[in-house]
C-alpha positions as CSV (number, residue, x, y, z in Angstrom):
1,M,0.7,15.5,57.7
2,K,-0.3,18.3,55.5
3,V,1.4,19.1,52.2
4,A,0.9,22.5,50.5
5,I,2.2,23.7,47.1
6,W,3.5,27.3,47.0
7,G,5.3,27.2,43.7
8,S,5.6,24.6,41.0
9,R,7.0,26.1,37.8
10,G,10.5,25.6,36.4
11,S,11.0,29.3,36.2
12,I,8.7,32.3,36.3
13,A,5.8,31.4,34.0
14,S,5.8,32.9,30.5
15,A,3.0,31.0,28.8
16,G,0.9,34.0,28.4
17,P,-0.7,37.1,30.1
18,E,-3.6,35.2,31.5
19,T,-3.6,33.8,35.0
20,V,-2.1,30.3,35.0
21,R,-3.9,27.6,36.9
22,Y,-0.7,25.7,37.5
23,G,1.1,28.6,39.1
24,G,3.8,31.2,38.2
25,N,6.1,30.8,41.1
26,T,9.1,28.5,41.3
27,A,9.6,25.5,43.5
28,C,8.4,25.6,47.1
29,V,6.4,22.9,49.0
30,S,5.6,22.8,52.7
31,V,5.0,19.7,54.8
32,E,3.5,20.2,58.2
33,S,3.0,18.2,61.4
34,D,1.8,19.3,64.8
35,D,5.4,19.8,65.8
36,A,7.2,21.3,62.9
37,V,7.2,22.7,59.4
38,C,9.5,21.4,56.7
39,I,9.7,23.6,53.6
40,L,11.1,21.9,50.5
41,D,13.0,24.4,48.4
42,A,13.1,28.2,48.5
43,G,11.9,29.3,45.1
44,S,9.8,32.4,44.6
45,G,6.8,30.6,46.2
46,L,8.6,30.9,49.5
47,R,7.4,34.5,49.9
48,R,3.8,33.3,50.1
49,A,4.7,30.4,52.4
50,G,6.4,32.9,54.7
51,L,3.3,35.0,55.0
52,A,1.4,31.8,56.0
53,F,3.9,30.8,58.7
54,T,4.8,34.3,60.1
55,A,2.7,33.9,63.3
56,D,3.4,30.2,63.6
57,D,5.7,29.2,66.5
58,R,6.6,25.7,65.2
59,P,10.2,25.2,64.2
60,I,10.9,25.8,60.5
61,H,13.3,23.7,58.5
62,L,14.1,24.7,54.9
63,L,15.4,21.7,52.8
64,L,17.1,22.7,49.6
65,T,17.5,20.2,46.9
66,H,20.2,22.3,45.1
67,L,21.3,25.8,44.7
68,H,20.1,26.8,41.2
69,M,18.6,30.2,41.3
70,D,15.0,29.1,40.8
71,H,15.2,27.1,44.0
72,I,16.7,29.8,46.3
73,Q,15.4,33.1,44.9
74,G,12.7,33.3,47.6
75,L,15.1,33.3,50.6
76,G,15.4,37.1,50.8
77,F,11.6,37.4,50.9
78,F,10.9,34.8,53.6
79,R,9.4,36.9,56.4
80,P,10.3,34.5,59.3
81,L,13.9,35.2,58.5
82,F,13.4,38.8,59.7
83,D,11.9,37.7,63.1
84,P,14.5,37.9,65.9
85,E,12.4,35.4,67.9
86,R,12.8,32.6,65.3
87,V,15.3,29.9,64.7
88,I,15.4,28.8,61.0
89,H,17.3,25.7,60.0
90,I,18.5,25.5,56.4
91,W,19.6,22.2,55.0
92,G,21.3,21.8,51.7
93,P,23.4,19.5,49.5
94,P,27.0,18.9,50.8
95,S,30.0,20.1,48.8
96,A,33.6,18.9,49.0
97,T,34.9,22.5,48.4
98,Q,32.6,25.1,50.1
99,D,30.2,25.0,53.0
100,L,26.6,25.9,52.6
101,R,26.9,29.4,54.0
102,T,29.6,30.3,51.5
103,R,27.6,29.1,48.6
104,L,24.4,30.8,49.7
105,T,26.3,34.0,50.3
106,R,27.0,34.2,46.6
107,Y,23.3,35.1,46.0
108,L,22.5,36.8,49.3
109,S,24.9,39.7,48.9
110,P,25.3,42.7,46.6
111,P,25.0,43.2,43.7
112,L,22.7,40.2,43.3
113,F,20.7,40.9,46.5
114,P,20.9,43.9,48.9
115,V,20.4,41.8,52.1
116,R,23.3,39.5,53.2
117,L,22.8,36.2,55.0
118,R,24.3,37.7,58.1
119,D,21.7,40.5,58.1
120,F,18.7,38.4,58.8
121,N,17.3,39.0,62.3
122,A,16.4,35.3,62.9
123,R,19.0,32.9,64.1
124,V,19.9,31.0,61.0
125,E,21.5,27.6,61.4
126,L,22.9,25.9,58.3
127,H,23.5,22.2,57.8
128,D,24.8,19.9,55.2
129,A,22.0,17.4,54.7
130,P,23.3,13.9,55.7
131,L,23.0,11.0,53.3
132,T,21.7,8.8,56.2
133,P,18.2,9.3,57.7
134,W,17.8,11.8,60.4
135,A,14.9,13.2,62.6
136,I,13.2,16.6,62.6
137,E,10.7,17.2,65.4
138,G,8.7,14.0,64.7
139,F,9.5,13.7,61.0
140,G,11.9,11.1,59.6
141,V,13.9,12.7,56.8
142,S,16.0,10.9,54.1
143,A,18.1,12.5,51.4
144,A,19.9,11.0,48.4
145,T,21.8,12.4,45.4
146,V,19.8,12.3,42.2
147,I,20.6,13.0,38.5
148,H,20.6,16.7,37.8
149,P,23.4,19.1,36.9
150,G,25.4,20.1,40.0
151,S,25.1,18.7,43.5
152,T,21.4,17.8,43.8
153,L,19.4,16.0,46.4
154,G,15.9,14.4,46.5
155,Y,14.1,14.1,49.8
156,R,11.7,11.8,51.5
157,I,9.7,12.8,54.6
158,D,8.0,10.2,56.8
159,G,5.5,11.0,59.4
160,G,3.8,8.2,61.2
161,R,2.7,5.7,58.5
162,R,2.5,8.3,55.7
163,S,5.3,9.5,53.4
164,I,6.1,12.0,50.7
165,A,9.0,11.9,48.3
166,Y,10.1,15.1,46.6
167,L,12.2,15.0,43.4
168,P,11.5,18.3,41.6
169,D,14.5,18.4,39.3
170,H,15.4,14.9,38.2
171,E,16.2,12.9,35.1
172,P,15.7,9.3,36.1
173,A,16.1,7.8,32.6
174,L,19.0,9.9,31.4
175,G,18.2,9.0,27.8
176,G,17.4,5.3,28.4
177,E,14.5,3.4,29.9
178,I,13.3,2.9,33.4
179,R,13.4,-0.8,34.1
180,R,15.1,-1.7,37.4
181,G,14.9,0.0,40.8
182,D,18.4,-1.0,41.9
183,W,20.0,1.4,39.4
184,T,17.3,4.0,38.9
185,S,18.0,7.4,40.4
186,G,15.5,8.3,43.0
187,H,13.9,4.9,43.3
188,D,14.6,4.3,47.0
189,L,13.3,7.7,48.0
190,A,10.1,7.1,46.1
191,A,9.6,3.5,47.2
192,R,6.0,3.0,48.3
193,A,5.5,6.7,49.1
194,N,2.0,7.9,49.5
195,V,2.8,11.0,47.4
196,L,5.6,11.4,44.9
197,I,6.2,15.0,43.8
198,H,8.3,14.6,40.7
199,D,9.7,16.5,37.8
200,G,7.4,16.3,34.8
201,Q,8.7,19.2,32.7
202,Y,8.8,17.7,29.2
203,T,6.7,16.0,26.6
204,T,8.3,13.0,24.9
205,E,9.2,15.1,21.9
206,E,10.8,17.8,24.0
207,Y,12.7,15.4,26.1
208,G,14.3,13.8,23.0
209,H,16.0,17.2,22.4
210,R,17.0,17.8,26.0
211,V,18.6,14.6,27.2
212,G,21.1,15.4,29.9
213,W,19.5,18.6,30.9
214,G,18.4,17.1,34.2
215,H,14.7,17.0,33.8
216,S,12.1,14.3,33.1
217,S,9.4,13.5,30.6
218,V,5.9,12.8,31.9
219,E,6.3,9.2,30.7
220,H,9.5,8.7,32.7
221,A,7.9,10.3,35.8
222,A,5.0,7.9,35.5
223,A,7.3,4.9,34.9
224,L,9.4,5.7,38.0
225,A,6.2,6.1,40.1
226,D,5.0,2.7,39.1
227,L,8.4,1.0,39.5
228,A,8.7,2.5,43.0
229,G,5.1,1.6,43.9
230,A,4.2,5.2,44.7
231,E,0.6,5.7,45.4
232,R,0.0,9.2,44.0
233,L,2.2,11.0,41.4
234,V,2.1,14.8,41.4
235,L,3.8,16.3,38.3
236,F,6.0,19.3,39.2
237,H,8.5,21.8,37.7
238,H,6.2,22.6,34.8
239,E,7.9,24.0,31.7
240,P,7.4,27.8,31.9
241,D,6.4,28.0,28.2
242,H,3.7,25.4,28.6
243,S,0.1,26.7,28.9
244,D,-2.4,25.2,31.3
245,D,-3.9,23.3,28.3
246,V,-0.6,21.7,27.6
247,V,-0.1,20.7,31.3
248,D,-3.6,19.3,31.2
249,Q,-2.7,17.1,28.2
250,M,0.5,15.9,29.9
251,L,-1.5,15.1,33.0
252,E,-4.0,13.0,31.0
253,L,-1.0,11.1,29.4
254,A,0.4,10.4,32.9
255,R,-3.0,9.1,34.1
256,S,-3.3,6.9,31.0
257,T,0.1,5.3,31.3
258,R,0.5,4.6,35.1
259,R,-1.3,2.2,37.4
260,G,-1.7,4.6,40.3
261,D,-3.2,8.1,40.7
262,A,-1.7,11.2,39.0
263,D,-2.2,14.9,39.4
264,A,-0.4,18.1,38.4
265,A,0.9,20.5,41.1
266,R,-0.8,23.9,41.2
267,E,-0.4,26.8,43.7
268,G,-2.8,26.6,46.6
269,M,-3.1,22.8,46.3
270,T,-3.1,20.9,49.6
271,I,-2.8,17.2,50.3
272,E,-3.8,15.8,53.6
273,L,-2.0,12.5,54.6
């Protein structure tokens, strides 16, 4: 299993004119096996992912956590969607009122975007992600609702004896403390995962002013990783106004407060499992 980071910011980076080490694109992560490619979220980083997988004939499954703009804005720039020989599966959070096609069409249509969902050359198959485990060409996939405004999923992908949990927009503490797994949002997805990619947008001070916004402090991300027994925590969804130096400081805090390993997501980062 190979994991690659294509975008990890909360929105397009605005920390300064210099090149940012922790990436300027929004959420997109790929998980590969010999048989398939799963892409987690379709932020602006999806454009670069599409270039990498253009000539790849493995099935592609896009797993959307939610439909906020920073997680779908790359769809219209994903080159495999314009290949008539490809079948692209898009999975997203279920809704009691509208199907996934109707909700995605709000963005993929004028005046917001010139290309409609129906205009893609590839055969696009849309699915409501089930809340019971399912299989994708050798991967075991699990989804569960997590705390974030609107209908939002976290995902877990298992391949062989290795696993990755992906909770990019998530507020596990919701103003309180993380103490028990049986009532902590995202715990079961993260349980004993080899890699937990998790929202680490805020410092402690920032989080105190943003309770209920649907994002996590670094301390809460580290606490969830330890409670769930995750082997490696990768901080994700960096605050766009944070410089690389601030992200470095937050990473050091995560490393000093948790029992396991910690890192910060950056574009071009790969993890072999």
